[in-house]
N, C-alpha and C positions, 0 to 999 in steps of 0.2 A: 941336350939336356931337356928332361920334361916334368912339367909336375905339373897334376892335377889339381883345380882348384876347384873346392863345390860350393853350391848354388841351391835353390830354393826354385821351382821351375813355379808357375804360377795353380799349378795343382797340389802345391806345398809338399812335393816330394823331397825326405831334404835327402836324399838320396845321387844326385844326381851331381856329376862329372863336370868340369870344363879341359881339357888339353890345351896346359903352353908348352910349344919347343922351342927351341933354338935354330932347329932345322925343318922340312917340310917329313911332314908322315903321312904316311898312305891312311886307306882307310879305313882299314884290318888291324891296326895297326892303334889307332885311335878305340875304335872297339877294343880294342881288346886292353888300352892301356883307359879307361873310359868303369871299360867291366870290372877294372880288378881296383879302381878308387873308388866303386861305390862300395865291394864286397867289405872296403873297410874302414871307407867310413863308416855299413848298416854295420859290421862289429865295437867299431867304440861307438854307435849308440845304444846297441844293446850289449853294453859291456861285458863283451866277451876279448874285450887289450884293456890292456889298463894303460891311464891314463895317455894322450899324447907330453905332459907335465911333468911323470916319471918317463923321460923318453928311456930310463938304463932298461925299464923294464917291457917297452912299449918295445923297443930294440930285441929282445929278448924272445916275447913272445911272437913278434914279427918269423922274426929268425926260425921258430921251432916251428912253422906252420910253410915256412916257405923252404927253408933251407941258402946258410950263406953265399950261395955260388949268383940266386936270385937276387937279393935284396944286402944293399950294402949303405949303413946307412952310416 
C-alpha cells in the first residue's frame, strides 16, 4: 500500500507530497507516485475535480480521467 501525504515546503508550494509505503519502493516509483499526487492536489485546488467530501463525484471524475484499471477506490 502506498499513500501520498500533502505538505507545504518552506517556499510555500502547496502541491508537494511525501509517499508512505508498506514496502520498499525504488526511486522511479516514488517519483511517479509523487508526480501523480501533485497533479491530484493541483486539480483539487483549482477546482478541476470535485471536493473529496463528495466521494462519489470525486471517484467518478478520477475514473473518467484515469480509467478503472489505474484507480480502484
